[in-house]
C-alpha positions in Angstrom: 107.2 96.9 99.3 105.1 99.3 97.2 101.9 101.2 97.9 99.1 103.2 96.5 97.5 106.3 98.1 93.9 107.1 96.9 92.7 110.4 98.3 89.2 111.9 98.1 89.0 115.6 98.7 85.8 117.5 99.1 84.2 114.3 100.4 80.5 114.6 101.2 79.9 111.3 103.0 82.9 110.0 104.8 81.0 107.6 106.9 79.5 105.9 103.8 83.0 105.9 102.3 84.5 104.1 105.4 81.7 101.6 105.3 82.4 101.0 101.6 86.0 100.4 102.3 85.2 97.8 105.0 82.4 96.0 103.2 83.5 96.1 99.5 87.1 97.3 99.0 88.9 95.1 101.6 87.2 91.8 100.4 88.0 92.7 96.8 91.6 93.5 97.6 92.2 90.2 99.3 91.6 88.5 96.0 94.4 90.5 94.4 97.9 89.0 94.0 100.5 90.7 96.1 98.1 92.7 98.3 99.5 93.1 101.8 97.1 95.5 103.7 95.0 98.6 103.8 94.5 101.6 106.1 91.8 104.3 105.5 91.9 107.6 107.3 89.7 110.7 107.4 89.9 114.4 108.2 86.3 115.2 108.6 86.7 118.9 109.1 88.3 119.2 105.7 86.3 116.5 103.9 89.3 114.3 103.2 89.3 110.5 103.0 92.5 108.6 102.2 93.0 104.9 101.4 96.5 103.5 101.6 97.2 100.0 100.3 100.4 97.9 100.3 101.7 95.5 97.7 104.6 93.0 97.5 105.9 94.4 94.2 105.4 97.4 91.9 104.2 95.1 89.2 101.5 93.5 91.4 100.3 96.9 92.5 100.1 98.1 89.0 98.5 94.9 87.7 95.6 95.5 90.2 94.8 98.9 88.7 92.4 97.8 86.0 90.8 95.1 88.2 89.8 97.7 90.7 88.5 100.3 88.2 84.8 99.6 89.0 85.5 99.9 92.7 87.2 103.3 92.3 84.2 104.6 90.3 81.7 103.2 92.9 83.8 104.6 95.7 83.8 108.1 94.2 80.0 108.0 93.7 79.8 106.9 97.4 82.2 109.4 98.9 81.7 112.4 96.6 84.2 115.1 95.8 87.3 114.5 93.7 89.8 111.6 93.7 93.5 111.6 93.2 95.9 108.6 93.0 99.6 108.4 93.9 102.1 105.5 93.8 105.1 105.2 96.1 107.7 102.8 97.3 107.3 102.0 101.0 110.9 102.5 102.1 110.5 102.3 105.8 107.8 100.9 108.1 108.1 100.6 111.9 105.2 99.4 114.0 105.2 100.3 117.8 104.3 98.0 120.7 100.7 98.7 120.1 99.6 98.7 116.4 97.5 101.5 115.0 93.8 100.6 114.7 90.5 102.4 113.9 90.3 105.4 116.2 94.1 106.0 116.3 95.3 109.3 114.9 97.4 109.8 111.8 99.6 112.7 110.8 100.6 112.8 107.1 103.4 115.1 106.1 104.1 115.5 102.4 107.6 116.5 101.3 109.9 116.6 98.2 113.6 116.3 97.8 116.0 116.1 94.8 115.7 112.5 93.4 119.5 112.1 93.7 119.2 112.7 97.4 116.4 110.3 98.3 118.7 107.7 99.9 120.5 110.4 101.8 117.2 111.8 103.2 116.0 108.3 104.2 119.3 107.6 106.0 118.9 111.0 107.9 115.3 110.2 108.8 116.3 106.7 110.0 119.1 107.9 112.2 117.7 111.2 113.5 113.9 111.2 113.4 113.1 107.5 113.9 114.6 107.1 117.4 112.7 110.2 118.6 109.4 109.1 117.1 109.7 105.6 118.6 110.4 107.0 122.1 107.5 109.5 122.0 104.4 108.8 124.2 101.5 107.3 122.2 103.6 106.3 119.2 101.9 103.6 117.1 103.6 103.5 113.7 105.6 105.3 111.1 105.7 104.8 107.3 108.1 106.6 104.9 106.7 106.7 101.3 108.8 107.8 98.4 108.6 108.2 94.6 112.3 107.9 93.6 111.7 109.4 90.1 110.0 112.6 91.2 111.5 113.0 94.7 108.0 113.4 96.2 107.1 111.5 99.4 105.0 111.3 102.5 105.8 110.5 106.1 102.9 109.0 107.9 102.9 108.7 111.7 100.2 107.1 113.8 99.4 108.0 117.4 97.2 106.8 120.2 95.2 110.0 120.5 95.0 113.6 119.4 97.0 114.8 122.4 99.9 112.5 121.5 99.7 113.6 117.9 99.7 117.3 118.8 102.8 116.9 120.9 104.5 115.0 118.1 103.5 117.7 115.7 105.1 120.4 117.8 108.3 118.4 118.2 108.4 117.8 114.5 108.6 121.5 113.8 112.2 121.7 115.0 113.2 118.6 113.1 111.7 120.0 109.9 113.8 123.2 110.2 117.0 121.1 110.0 115.7 119.0 107.1 114.6 122.1 105.2 118.2 123.5 105.6 119.4 120.4 103.7 117.1 120.9 100.8 113.9 119.1 101.9 110.7 121.0 101.0 107.6 120.3 103.2 103.9 120.6 102.4 101.1 121.1 104.7 100.5 118.3 107.2 97.2 116.5 107.3 95.7 115.4 110.6 93.3 112.4 110.5 91.8 109.5 112.3 92.0 105.9 111.1 88.5 104.7 110.1 89.2 101.3 108.6 92.1 98.9 108.6 93.3 95.5 107.2 96.9 95.4 108.4 98.3 92.8 110.7 
């Protein structure tokens, strides 16, 4: 499966943006071939709104780009700030016993690895990190996004509340030290709340 991540930074009206996603973006996406779901999340303290969409194939995701141009322009006018777009392969997705929903917390951790070591890093994440994440209190979901060509990726984990997310973030520090020793470079994590969803 493939995905697109649209991020608004310096957002001036996150509530209006979340409403726009629910009322206009989701209905429009449902008309697009290959569309498989959406999750929107926000970090109000830093003016960030992110919209994550899933697609059956890379070709179907890319084919939707022009069809959604008007929505992107309208969305930027509604939310304010600046917009960036990134494309990834969704290499791993695990949903907990309770699915994430609006109000759940989301921790997004960007990282990069040598393109030749993408599969090695995914295997390590699957065998070492995933069991700990699934066993953690408040776990809702994890998604592992990767651009094989550039080696850039994002790990997104969803949690029941801020306390569960904070505990998970502290635990992740020790795991990141081991991954960094094997050549993984991590960016700054983003802590958010889910504000809209169309997955399930």
